[in-house]
Structure formats: C-alpha cells, structure tokens
C-alpha positions in Angstrom: 0.0 0.0 0.0 1.4 3.4 -1.0 1.6 5.9 1.8 -0.1 9.4 1.0 2.6 11.0 3.3 5.3 10.4 1.0 6.6 13.7 -0.7 6.3 14.0 -4.5 9.6 13.5 -6.3 9.4 16.7 -7.9 8.6 18.4 -4.6 11.7 16.8 -3.0 13.9 18.1 -5.9 12.4 21.6 -5.7 12.7 21.7 -1.9 16.3 20.4 -2.3 17.3 23.2 -4.3 16.6 25.9 -1.7 20.1 27.6 -1.7 21.4 26.0 -4.8 21.5 29.4 -6.6 23.4 31.0 -3.6 25.8 28.2 -3.5 26.4 28.1 -7.3 26.9 32.0 -7.3 29.1 31.9 -4.2 31.4 29.2 -5.6 31.3 30.8 -9.1 32.3 34.3 -7.7 35.0 32.6 -5.5 36.3 30.5 -8.5 36.6 33.4 -10.7 38.2 35.5 -8.1 40.6 32.7 -7.3 41.6 32.2 -10.9 41.9 35.8 -11.3 44.0 36.0 -8.2 46.4 33.2 -9.5 46.7 34.7 -12.8 47.5 38.2 -11.2 49.9 36.4 -8.9 51.7 34.5 -11.6 51.9 37.5 -14.0 53.1 39.9 -11.0 55.8 37.2 -10.1 57.0 36.8 -13.7 57.1 40.5 -14.3 59.1 41.0 -11.1 61.4 38.3 -12.0 62.1 39.8 -15.3 62.3 43.2 -14.0 64.7 42.0 -11.2 66.9 40.3 -13.7 66.9 43.3 -15.9 67.8 45.4 -13.1 70.4 43.0 -12.0 72.0 42.8 -15.4 72.1 46.5 -15.7 73.7 46.8 -12.2 76.3 44.0 -13.2 77.2 46.0 -16.3 77.5 49.3 -14.6 80.0 47.6 -12.0 81.7 46.0 -14.8 82.1 49.4 -16.5 83.3 51.0 -13.4 85.8 48.3 -13.0 86.9 48.4 -16.6 87.4 52.3 -16.5 89.7 52.1 -13.4 91.6 49.2 -14.9 92.2 51.3 -18.1 93.8 54.0 -16.0 96.1 51.6 -14.4 97.1 49.9 -17.8 97.8 53.3 -19.4 100.0 54.4 -16.5 101.6 50.9 -16.4 100.9 51.0 -12.6 100.8 47.3 -11.9 101.2 47.7 -8.3 98.5 50.1 -8.0 96.3 47.8 -10.2 96.8 44.9 -7.7 96.3 47.1 -4.9 92.9 48.2 -6.2 91.7 44.9 -7.7 92.3 42.5 -4.8 90.1 44.0 -2.2 87.6 44.9 -4.8 87.6 41.3 -6.1 87.1 39.8 -2.5 84.3 42.2 -2.1 82.7 40.9 -5.5 83.5 37.3 -4.7 81.7 37.9 -1.3 78.5 38.7 -3.4 79.1 35.6 -5.5 80.3 37.7 -8.5 83.5 36.4 -10.2 85.5 39.3 -12.1 87.3 38.2 -15.2 89.8 40.1 -17.1 90.8 38.7 -20.6 93.1 39.9 -23.2 91.8 40.7 -26.8 93.9 38.4 -29.1 92.9 40.6 -32.1 94.2 43.9 -30.7 97.1 45.6 -31.9 98.5 45.7 -28.3 96.7 42.9 -26.4 96.5 43.2 -22.6 99.6 42.1 -20.8 99.2 38.8 -19.0 100.0 40.6 -15.7 96.5 42.4 -15.9 94.6 39.2 -16.9 93.2 36.4 -14.7 91.9 34.2 -17.5 93.8 33.1 -20.6 92.6 33.9 -24.1 92.3 30.2 -24.8 89.2 30.2 -22.5 87.3 31.8 -25.4 87.3 28.5 -27.2 85.8 26.6 -24.3 82.3 28.2 -23.8 80.4 29.5 -26.8 78.4 31.7 -24.7 81.5 33.2 -23.0 83.2 33.6 -26.6 80.1 35.4 -28.1 79.9 37.8 -25.2 83.8 38.6 -25.2 83.7 39.1 -28.9 81.1 41.7 -28.5 83.2 43.5 -25.9 86.2 43.3 -28.2 84.2 45.3 -30.7 83.4 48.0 -28.1 79.9 46.7 -27.1 78.7 46.2 -23.5 76.4 43.1 -23.4 74.9 40.4 -20.9 73.6 37.0 -21.2 72.4 34.1 -19.0 73.4 30.4 -19.8 74.3 27.4 -18.1 78.1 26.8 -17.4 79.6 23.4 -17.1 82.4 24.6 -15.0 80.3 26.3 -12.4 77.4 23.8 -13.0 74.9 26.5 -12.5 73.1 29.1 -14.5 75.3 32.0 -14.9 74.7 35.7 -15.6 77.7 37.2 -17.7 78.2 40.8 -18.2 81.0 41.8 -20.6 82.4 45.4 -21.2 85.3 46.6 -23.2 88.6 48.1 -21.7 88.8 51.1 -23.7 92.2 53.1 -23.7 92.6 56.9 -24.5 93.4 56.1 -28.1 90.2 54.0 -28.4 92.0 50.7 -28.6 90.5 47.7 -26.9 93.2 45.8 -25.6 90.9 43.4 -23.5 87.5 43.1 -21.7 86.0 42.7 -18.3 83.6 40.0 -17.7 81.7 39.7 -14.5 80.1 36.1 -13.9 77.4 36.1 -11.3 75.1 33.2 -10.1 71.4 33.3 -11.3 70.7 32.1 -7.8 71.8 35.7 -6.6 68.6 37.0 -8.3 66.5 34.3 -7.1 67.4 34.5 -3.7 66.8 38.2 -3.7 63.4 37.6 -5.1 62.3 34.9 -2.8 61.2 37.2 -0.1 59.4 39.4 -2.4 57.7 36.4 -3.9 56.5 35.5 -0.5 55.1 38.9 0.1 53.3 38.8 -3.2 51.9 35.3 -2.7 50.8 36.2 0.9 49.1 39.3 -0.3 47.2 37.4 -2.8 46.1 34.7 -0.3 44.8 37.4 2.0 43.1 39.2 -1.0 41.3 36.1 -2.0 40.3 35.4 1.7 38.9 38.9 1.9 37.1 38.3 -1.5 35.1 35.5 0.1 33.0 38.4 1.9 32.0 40.4 -1.3 31.5 36.9 -2.8 29.1 36.2 -0.2 27.5 39.5 -0.3 27.1 39.3 -4.2 25.7 35.9 -4.0 23.1 36.9 -1.5 22.2 40.1 -3.5 21.6 38.1 -6.7 19.9 35.0 -5.0 17.4 36.6 -2.6 15.2 37.9 -5.4 15.2 34.4 -7.0 14.3 32.8 -3.7 11.6 35.5 -3.2 10.2 34.9 -6.7 10.4 31.1 -5.9 8.3 31.4 -2.8 5.9 33.7 -4.7 5.4 31.2 -7.5 4.8 28.3 -4.8 2.0 30.3 -3.2 0.6 30.9 -6.7 0.8 27.2 -7.5 -1.1 26.7 -4.1 -3.9 28.9 -5.4 -2.9 32.2 -3.5 -3.0 34.7 -6.3 -2.9 37.8 -4.0 0.8 37.3 -3.2 3.3 40.0 -4.5 7.0 39.6 -4.7 7.7 43.0 -3.4 10.9 43.3 -5.4 11.8 46.7 -7.0 14.8 46.7 -9.1 15.6 48.1 -12.4 17.3 45.2 -13.9 16.4 41.8 -15.4 15.5 40.3 -12.2 13.3 43.3 -11.3 11.6 43.0 -14.6 10.9 39.3 -14.1 9.5 40.0 -10.7 7.3 42.5 -12.1 6.2 40.0 -14.7 5.4 37.5 -12.0 3.4 40.1 -10.0 1.4 41.0 -13.2 0.9 37.2 -13.8 -0.4 36.8 -10.2 -2.8 39.7 -10.8 -4.0 38.4 -14.1 -4.4 34.8 -12.4 -6.3 36.5 -9.7 -8.6 38.2 -12.2 -9.0 35.0 -14.1 -9.8 33.0 -10.7 -12.5 35.8 -9.9 -14.0 35.6 -13.4 -14.0 31.8 -13.2 -15.7 32.0 -9.9 -18.2 34.5 -11.4 -18.9 32.4 -14.5 -19.2 29.3 -12.3 -21.8 31.1 -10.3 -23.4 32.4 -13.5 -23.6 28.8 -14.9 -25.2 27.6 -11.6 -27.6 30.4 -11.6 -28.4 29.8 -15.4 -29.3 26.2 -14.8 -31.3 27.1 -11.9 -33.0 29.8 -13.7 -33.7 27.6 -16.8 -35.1 24.9 -14.5 -37.2 27.4 -12.7 -38.4 29.0 -16.0 -39.2 25.4 -17.5 -40.6 23.9 -14.6 -44.0 25.9 -14.8 -44.8 25.4 -18.2 -43.7 21.8 -18.3 -45.8 21.2 -15.1 -48.8 22.7 -16.8 -48.3 20.9 -20.1 -48.0 17.6 -18.1 -51.2 18.4 -16.0 -53.3 19.2 -19.0 -52.0 16.3 -20.9 -52.7 13.8 -18.2 -56.1 15.2 -17.7 -56.7 14.8 -21.4 -55.1 11.3 -21.7 -57.2 10.1 -18.7 -60.5 11.2 -20.3 -61.7 13.1 -17.3 -62.8 16.0 -19.3 -65.2 15.4 -22.0 -66.9 18.7 -22.7 -65.6 19.8 -26.0 -65.4 23.5 -25.1 -63.2 22.5 -22.1 -61.0 20.2 -24.0 -60.6 23.1 -26.5 -59.5 25.4 -23.6 -57.0 22.8 -22.5 -55.6 22.6 -26.0 -55.3 26.3 -26.2 -53.5 26.3 -22.9 -51.1 23.7 -24.0 -50.6 25.6 -27.2 -49.7 28.7 -25.1 -47.3 26.9 -22.9 -45.5 25.3 -25.8 -45.1 28.7 -27.4 -43.6 29.9 -24.0 -41.2 27.1 -23.9 -40.4 27.7 -27.7 -39.7 31.5 -26.9 -37.4 30.6 -24.1 -35.5 28.1 -26.0 -35.1 30.6 -28.8 -34.0 33.4 -26.6 -31.5 31.1 -24.9 -30.2 30.0 -28.4 -29.9 33.7 -29.6 -28.2 34.8 -26.2 -25.7 32.0 -26.3 -24.6 32.9 -30.0 -24.4 36.6 -29.1 -22.2 35.8 -26.0 -19.8 33.6 -28.0 -17.0 35.8 -29.2 -16.3 33.4 -32.2 -20.0 33.7 -33.5 -19.8 36.1 -36.4 -22.6 38.4 -37.3 -23.2 39.7 -40.8 -22.8 43.3 -41.3 -23.9 45.3 -44.3 -25.0 48.8 -45.0 -28.5 49.5 -44.0 -30.9 52.6 -43.5 -32.1 53.0 -40.0 -35.0 55.2 -41.2 -36.4 52.5 -43.4 -35.8 49.9 -40.5 -37.8 52.1 -38.2 -40.7 52.5 -40.8 -40.8 48.8 -41.0 -40.8 48.2 -37.2 -43.7 50.7 -36.8 -45.8 48.7 -39.4 -45.1 45.6 -37.4 -46.1 46.9 -34.1 -49.0 48.9 -35.4 -51.6 46.3 -34.4 -50.2 45.9 -31.0 -50.4 49.6 -30.4 -54.0 49.8 -31.8 -55.1 47.1 -29.2 -53.9 49.6 -26.3 -54.8 52.8 -28.3 -51.2 53.9 -28.3 -50.0 56.6 -30.5 -46.7 55.7 -32.0 -44.5 58.6 -33.3 -41.3 58.3 -35.2 -39.1 61.5 -35.7 -35.9 61.8 -37.4 -33.6 64.9 -38.6 -32.6 63.0 -41.7 -34.3 61.1 -44.5 -31.3 58.6 -44.9 -29.2 57.4 -42.0 -26.8 54.8 -43.2 -25.2 52.3 -40.7 -23.0 49.3 -41.1 -24.6 46.3 -39.0 -26.7 43.2 -39.1 -30.1 44.1 -40.1 -32.0 41.1 -38.4 -30.2 41.7 -35.1 -30.5 45.5 -35.1 -34.1 45.1 -36.0 -34.5 42.4 -33.2 -32.8 44.8 -30.6 -35.2 47.8 -31.3 -38.1 45.4 -31.5 -37.4 44.1 -27.9 -37.4 47.6 -26.6 -40.6 48.7 -28.6 -42.4 45.4 -27.3 -41.5 46.4 -23.6 -42.6 50.0 -24.2 -46.1 48.6 -25.5 -46.3 46.1 -22.9 -45.8 48.6 -20.0 -47.6 51.6 -21.5 -50.7 52.9 -20.2 -53.8 52.9 -22.5 -54.3 56.2 -24.6 -50.7 57.1 -24.2 -48.0 57.4 -26.8 -44.5 55.9 -27.7 -42.0 58.3 -29.1 -39.0 57.1 -31.4 -36.4 59.8 -32.0 -33.5 59.1 -34.6 -30.9 61.7 -34.7 -28.2 61.7 -37.1 -25.2 63.8 -36.3 -22.9 64.5 -39.2 -20.4 66.8 -37.3 -16.9 65.7 -37.7 -16.2 66.1 -33.9 -19.5 64.3 -32.9 -19.0 61.9 -30.1 -22.0 59.7 -31.2 -22.8 60.0 -35.0 -26.1 58.2 -34.4 -28.5 58.5 -31.4 -31.9 56.6 -30.9 -34.4 57.2 -28.1 -37.5 55.1 -27.5 -39.8 56.9 -25.0 -43.0 55.5 -23.4 -45.3 57.2 -20.8 -46.1 53.9 -18.9 -45.7 52.4 -15.5 -41.9 53.2 -15.4 -39.1 51.2 -13.6 -38.0 51.8 -10.0 -34.4 53.1 -9.3 -33.8 50.0 -7.4 -34.7 47.7 -10.5 -32.7 49.8 -13.2 -29.3 48.0 -12.3 -30.7 44.5 -12.8 -33.0 44.9 -15.9 -30.1 43.5 -18.3 -29.3 40.5 -16.2 -30.4 37.0 -17.2 -34.0 36.0 -16.3 -34.6 39.2 -14.4 -38.4 39.9 -14.7 -40.4 42.5 -12.9 -43.4 41.2 -10.9 -45.8 43.3 -12.8 -48.7 41.4 -14.5 -47.8 42.6 -18.1 -44.3 40.8 -17.8 -45.9 37.5 -16.5 -45.2 35.8 -19.9 -41.8 37.2 -20.4 -38.6 35.0 -20.3 -36.4 37.5 -18.8 -33.7 37.3 -21.5 -34.9 40.2 -24.0 -33.1 43.1 -22.5 -29.9 41.0 -22.2 -30.3 40.1 -25.8 -30.5 43.5 -26.8 -27.6 44.6 -24.7 -25.4 41.9 -26.5 -26.5 42.9 -29.8 -25.7 46.7 -28.9 -22.3 45.5 -27.7 -21.7 43.7 -31.0 -22.4 46.9 -33.0 -20.3 49.2 -30.8 -23.3 50.7 -29.2 -24.4 51.4 -25.6 -27.9 51.6 -24.1 -28.7 54.0 -21.3 -32.0 53.8 -19.3 -33.8 56.6 -17.5 -37.2 56.0 -15.7 -39.5 57.4 -13.3 -42.3 55.4 -11.7 -45.8 56.1 -13.1 -44.3 58.6 -15.7 -42.5 56.5 -18.2 -39.2 55.2 -19.3 -36.6 56.3 -21.9 -34.1 53.9 -23.5 -31.3 55.8 -25.3 -28.8 54.1 -27.9 -25.5 55.7 -28.6 -23.8 54.4 -31.7 -20.1 55.0 -31.6 -17.8 55.6 -34.4 -16.6 52.4 -36.1 
C-alpha cells in the first residue's frame, strides 16, 4: 500500500534546491576571483622576476664598466702595483657577493692586454660559446649581458662583458663579471613570499564580497520562487515586493502581473461558475412551470376526465400557449448563447435606419392599436446609413418597442427619435431614443434589468422570459453601441442608444 504522506519526487527536488542558486553563485564568484588572483599573482611574479633580472644585469654591467674604467687608467699608466692594490680587495668584495670578475686579453688587438693584468687566458674563449660570443661583443666595443648554463660552475650564470677602452680608443681586452642566477632568485624569494601572501589574503577577503553578491543576486530568486509556490497553491494575491531596475526586477514585475491576471481569471472563473449555476437554476425554474402545466393538462386529457368539447379546446389552447412559451425561451437562450460567443460572427452590411424604423412601426401597429397607443417616429434626416446586421438590429429595437408597448398605459404614446449627427467632432454619430409614458421602472430595479432571467413582478411581464433586454444589450455591444436607461415610476421610461464611430 502506497503511503499518502510520501513527498512527491519533484517536490523533493524543488525543496532540495533551496539554496542552490546562492551556493552556485558563491562558488562561481569565488572560483573566478581565485583564478583571477592566481593569474595576477603569476603575472606579477613573472614580471617582477624579469624586472629584477633586467635591473640586476644593468647593475652588473654598471659595475663591470666601473671596474674596466679604473683598470684602463692603471694600464695606461703601467701602474701594476696600483692595479693589484685596487683589484685585490675589490675582487674579494665581489666574490663575497658571488660575483667572479674576469679580465681577458683581446687576441685580435694591436696591443693585447699583458698577462699581468689578466686572470683568465685567451684560450678560454674556445671553451664556452656563450662566453666567446660575449667576449667578442666586448672586443668590438659593445657592452652586453647573457644568461646560460656553465659546465664549470655547474649552474646558470649571468655574464656581463664590457670593453677596456684606452685613451686612443683601442680595446686591449675586456672585463667579464660572472654572477650566479641564484643571486637574483634569492633576492626575489622574499618578495615572492610577500606577493603570494598578499594574494592569499586578498582571496580570503574576497570571500566576503562573494558572499554578499551571491546573497544579493539569489535573494530575489528565492523570493520569486516562494511567490510562485504560493501561486501554485492558489494564492494569487501574493506579490514579490521586489523593486529593481534590472532583468530580475523585470521578471519580478512579470510575476506580479501574472499573479494579478491569475487573480482576475480566478475571480472571473468563480463568477462564470456562479453564473452557470444560476443559469441552470433559472432555466430549470423557468421551464418547470410550463412543463408542469403541459403535463397536468396532458394527463387530464389522456385520462379522459374532461369530456366537454369546449373545456377540451380550452385545455388545448393552454397547452399551445405553454408550448409557445417554451419555444420562445429556447429561442431566446439560443440567441443569447450565440451573441455571447466571441467566435460567433454576425453579418454586417450597410443599412438605412430610417427604413428599418418605418418597417418596425408597421409591425407593431396592431399591438399599439389594441392599447390605443400613438406611435410617433421622428428623425432629422431622410437617410441614416449604418453598417450592421439588419436582423439583429431590428431584433434589438423590437425588444425595446415590445416592452414599451407592454408597459405603456392605454391612450398614451410612444416616441421614437432618430438623430443623425454629421459633425466631424461628434461623439455619437447616431442616437436613438425610445420613450414610453407607462408605469416606469424603480431606481432599485434599473441596475438589474439587463441581467439574465430578470423579470419584474408586474402582471404585463408575466409571460416574459427575462432574456430580452440582455439579448438587446449583447446586440448593442456587437455593434459598438451602448444602452442607457432613464425611468420614473408612473411617468415612463427612456431607452437611449448611442452608436459609436466604427
């Protein structure tokens, strides 16, 4: 047996994702900042290493130049003792810094440097190609520097070579400073540690803005999620309460608008459902009486209880009357159903309202004569053209005229006024008023006269279906027209039709 308390699979997944957006954003921001920090750190270290190496090479060349200039003075003065007195402590100082000063003679010079001033034989040029290339550059008067692995030192060596230039511009030799690359690396190690430590601290501090940004972005998402959950549960009055001028704010406004639309739809659904229930109740009520009467008379006739021919004929006439009532009710229901259906198309054509009212007056003439009513039709134009459905427009005015005749007092009159306004700025090009001087309608009843099955309790309306005025209103709506009602008890009623511009 399956338990009803088990949560739905999709509900569990939905609930399990409560903070997934926040977590994803937080880790995304953190990952981006971490990668960015590592890249910046790597680039900074590489840039610092290159800059340090460049500065060290420049410093090494500068020292070698200073050494060569002093050496050229001793050579030109042939002051070997002074040279030795100068070089020995200086070389010790350089060696303490892991710098090996070398002096080599230029074998191609007219007056090569004497061996007393050199500390490395010229034959060394053939032992190391990097050393050889650098020395040749110096012999040509150029200062240069390179970095290469040296088999003798068994380390990467930084070499700076400068020429020894005498006063006659001759170059008898060159000074070459050999330094360990480790010198630069050792000097950089502390600075690298500072850079790396700074980056790590910056990344740790970046977690706080990552958290804040993730919360800022995910909070409206969670709010919208909770709002939509309530909407799924049927609560359409809920609002997100988010006011932002970005895509999330636009989405929140869309959800609020959707909630409002759903709320309106739900209210409309409830209203239509109530109308449907009322409709069936009213139809049942309206049909119950004639059907009961028909059944009663039919059973009486079928049982042969009544034998008098005149009574039998009376029964038949009553049956016919009730059948006509049922037929009228069904016809009105069918017409109303069609008019309320948005997909039902009415046939519109150009028609003359003056001719239409002349035709209507002829049709109701007999009814007016029965109550001694004077029917008056007035118009300010001999031709009033209008685009509409002739049969429906005729039915609409006939419903109002029929009611006017029904509720008019004997020996009174009914006035029909058709006003055609040809002014360009006229709000209503066509206005029709139908006025009777009958029993009138109370102020309390006027708001309800266009509702389904609404019937006054007056005797003249006993055989009405309560659908006529609603049908008239639907026809007016389909022709972009409105109906206004003014009435005073015991004085009469005015129905005014305003036809708007198409």
